[in-house]
N, C-alpha and C positions, 0 to 999 in steps of 0.2 A: 504493499499499500504506500502511495506517494503521499507525504504529509505537505500541506501547503503552509508555508512560512512567509509572513510579511513583516517588513521592517519599515517603521515610520521615520522619515527624515524630514528636515526643515532647514531653512536658512540659519546658518550659524550653529548647526549641530556638530558634534564631535566626530570627526572622520572615522576614527577607530571604533567608535560605538556602532557604526554601520558596518564598516568593512571587516572588523574582527569576527563577529558572530556570522556575518554572510559568508565568509571564507570557510569557517568551520563547517557549515552546512553544505557549502559547494564541494569541500574536500571529501565530505562523507559520500556525496554523489559520485565523485570521481573514483573513490576506492571501492565502489560497490558494482556488482554486475548490472543493476538497474538503478535509475534515479530513486533516491529516497525522499528527496525534498524538492518541491516546486517553490522558487523563491521569487518574491515580488517586493520591489521598492516603491513605497507610496509616499507622497508629499502634498503640499498645498496644491501644486499644479504639475502637470506632466512636463518633463524636461530637466534641464540641469538644476541642481541644487548645490549652492556654494556653501561648503562647510566652513567652520570657524578657522580652519588652517588655509583657507583660500582655494583648495582643490574642490572640484565640482563632481558630484555623482548624479547619475541620470535616473529620475523617477519615471516609471512606466504607467503609473496610476495615481489618481488623486485619492485622498483620504475619504472622499464622498463615494468612491467606488468599492470600499472596503465591504460593504453589505453585499455587493455583487460578486465577490470573490469567494463566497461560501462554496464548499465547506472550508473554513479557515481554521487550521489546527492551532497555529501560534502567531501571535502578533507582539512584536517587541518594539518599544519606543526608544529612540536614541536620546542621549543627553547632550548637553552643550549649552553655551551661553544663550542661544536662541530659544530654549525651552520657557523661559519667563514670559516671552511674548506669545508663545503658543498656549500657555495656561490661561492667558487672558482672553482667548478667542473662544467664545460660547459655542460656535459651530463645531470646533474640533472636539470639544468636550462632549457635546451632544452625540456626535457620530460614535466616538469611543464607548459611550454609555449604551448606545444601541447595539454596538457590534459585541461588546463584552460578554453578554450571556451566550452567545453562539460560538465563542472562542474557547478551546480546551485549555490553552495556556496563554495568559496575558501577562506581559512583563516589561521591565524597562531596563536600561543601561544607565549607570551613573545618575545624573541629575533628571533623567527622563521620568524618575519617580515623581517629580513636582507635578508633571502633567497628569499623571494617573491619579495622584492625590488630590488635585484641584478638581477632577472629574468625580471624586468621591469613590473611586474604584479601589482604594486601598484601605478604607476604613476597617478597623478591627484586625488589621494584618501586621505581622512582623515583617519589617522591611529594612533594607540598607540602601546606601547611596555612597557616593564618594565621601571620604571622611571629612573633607573640607566643608561639605554642605550638610552633613548629618545634624548639627545642632539647629540650623535654620528649618530644615524639614520637620524636625520634632516640634520646634516652637510654633511654626505655622499651621501644623496639622496634628493637633494633639489626639485625634482619633487613631493615629498610627503608633505602633510600637517600634521605634527606631533602633536598630542595632548598628552602632556607628563604626564598628570594626570589622564586621563580617564581609567576606569577599562577595557572597551572594546568599539569597534567602528564598525559600518557598513557603507560602503561608496562604491557606484557603485558595489554592489554585492561582495565586499571584506570584510572579518571579521577579525579584529585584536583584540588582548587582552594583557593586561599586564601580569605580572609574575605569574607563578605557579597556585595559587588558583583562580586567575581571569579567568583562562581557564575553570574552573567549572561554574563560572558566565556566561561566554560566551555559554557554551554548554547548560546550563539551559535556556538561552534565546532562543536557537535554538529548544529546545524541546517545549517550550511555543509557538513559532511561528508555529510549526508543528502540535501540538496536544493540545494547550490551556493551561491556567494557572493552571487549576486544577491537571492536571498530572504533570506539572512542580513543583507544590507545594508538591505533594506527593513524588516525587523524592528527592526534597531538604530535606524534613523531614526524609526520608529513609537515607540519607547521613549525616543527622545531620548539615546542613549548613543553612545559612541565605538565605531565598528566596526573590528573587535573587537580588542581589545588581544592581542598575540601571547602565548602561554603563557609564553615565556621572558622577558618584560618584567619589570622589577623591580616589586614590589608597591606601592611608593611612590616619588615623585620626590625629588630632592634638596631641593626647596623645602619638602616635607613634613618631611624630615629635619631641616632647619634649624629648623623650628617646634618641634621636640622638643628642641632643644639649649637648655641653660640655662647659666647661669654666665658665665665670663669670655669664652667663644667668640663670643657674640652680636655684638659690635662687629666682629670680624674677619669673620664670616660675612656681615654687612651689606655690607661692603666687597667681598667676593668676588662676591656676588650683584648688586652694583650694575654691575660690568663684569668679567666672567670673562676677557675678552680681554686684560686688562692682564697684563704679564709678572710675575705673583706667584711669586716664589721662596720657598723654605722661610726663608732668611735675612730676606727683606724682611717676610714674614708675622710671623715672630718679633719683628722689631724693632717692628712695629706694635703688637704685644701687650705689648712691653717684657719679653719672656721669652726664654729660651735656645731654640734650635731643638729641642733634646732635650725640654725641658719642654712645648713647644708640641705635639710628636708625642704625648706622653703625654696631654695635654688632649683632642686628637682621638680618641685610643683610648678615653679614658674616656667622653666625651659622645657620640661618633658612631660608635665601633667601626670607625674607618678611620684612614688617614693623611692629612696635609694635602694631599699630592701626588694622591692617589687621589681625595679629595673634589673637588678643583679639576678633575681630569679628568672625572669624572662630571658636574659642573656644566657644563663645556664641551660635553660629549657631549649634554647635554639642550638646550643652545642650538643645536646642530647639528641635532638631531632636529627642533626646531621650525622651523628654517630649511628642512629638507626639505619641509615642508608649504606653503611659500610658492611657489606656482606662478608668480607674477609675476617673482620673482627667478630661479628655477631654476638655482640655483649649481652648478657641478661639485663633486665631492668635493675636488679640489685646492684650490678657493677656500675651501670650507668649512673644510677643515683649516688652511689659512693664516689665516682670519679668527679662528678659535678656538684657535690654537696647539695643534693636534693632530697635528703632524707632516705627513706627506704623505697622499695619497689612500689607499694601501694600509694605513697605519697606522690612519687613521680607520676604514676598512672593518673591520679586525680588531677594534678596540675596540668599534665599534658592534654588531657581531655577538655578541661576547662579552657585552655589557651588556644588549642589548635582545632578543637571541635571533633577529634576522633581520638581513640585509644592508641598508644604506642604500638601495640601488636597489629592493629588494622593499618595504622600508618606505614608500618615496616612491609607488611604484606602488599599494600597497594602501590608503594613507590620505590621499594628497594630495586626491583629489577629494572625499572625504567630509568633509575639514577645511573646505572652503569651505561646505558645507551645514551643518556643525556650528556655524559661526560665526553663522548666521542663526537656528539652532534652540536656542540656548542650552544647549550640550551639557553633560550631566552627565559629568564626566570620571572620577569615582571609583566 
């Protein structure tokens, strides 16, 4: 059965929000004996749609024609700066509301969630969006339960994802749900991306968080990242910075929105996560927890589940084999 997938683009949408998911479905077609997905790009008008990067994509249908594209399996709304104009257009929201009950999967990429939220189509749902916009989405639409750090989320048949490349993760999860993990893995390898990050995984790693940190924390963060297994305590970290423990905690709150202890734990968890992918070592959870000062196996298991959204055993089973391939294929991790 061929599933009909439509993507909604508009002026100043994010190019990768359109091209990323589109290519996932297109690659699934190319890797299969027969087409699995019929793809349609819709917009305000037929013709070129200029994205916020200046590159134009070509829409073959208008959003008014969505009702004539039935049966429509999946409809995804792209994000981008132009979404704020789209959510003010009553006609767009009306069409989305009319089409929504007939679509099996309705979703958004990045800030596309604002358009679905404005149409009332995400009320009562757990949703996510780009971390930069999560607070605004929660404030403007209190009927939503916003998960600011998730890569993608499914709730009540609504699918939302974080920014840009997280749309690829979402699309890969849809391909896997439709046709199994084997095909999704082949698509991921074809696109040279990491198969596929679980939806609950953090939108960005502690290394990327560190790159955003400025001011007096940089010297301490360099020390923590150099060897997270060292017995760094609050007192010793404060001493290294020549500040009081209380002031150090304030600095972490200001620059990283976390505490020194929580930051170090997340950094150690990241090292444990990478170690899980090392099939040559194949360390037990007890050994990993001991190496990275994360308590015992059960404590590591709980922390890993809470932070990455999957258990260590599931993570190792799902990603260890693809990690070896990804090393050889120069994987794009973001």
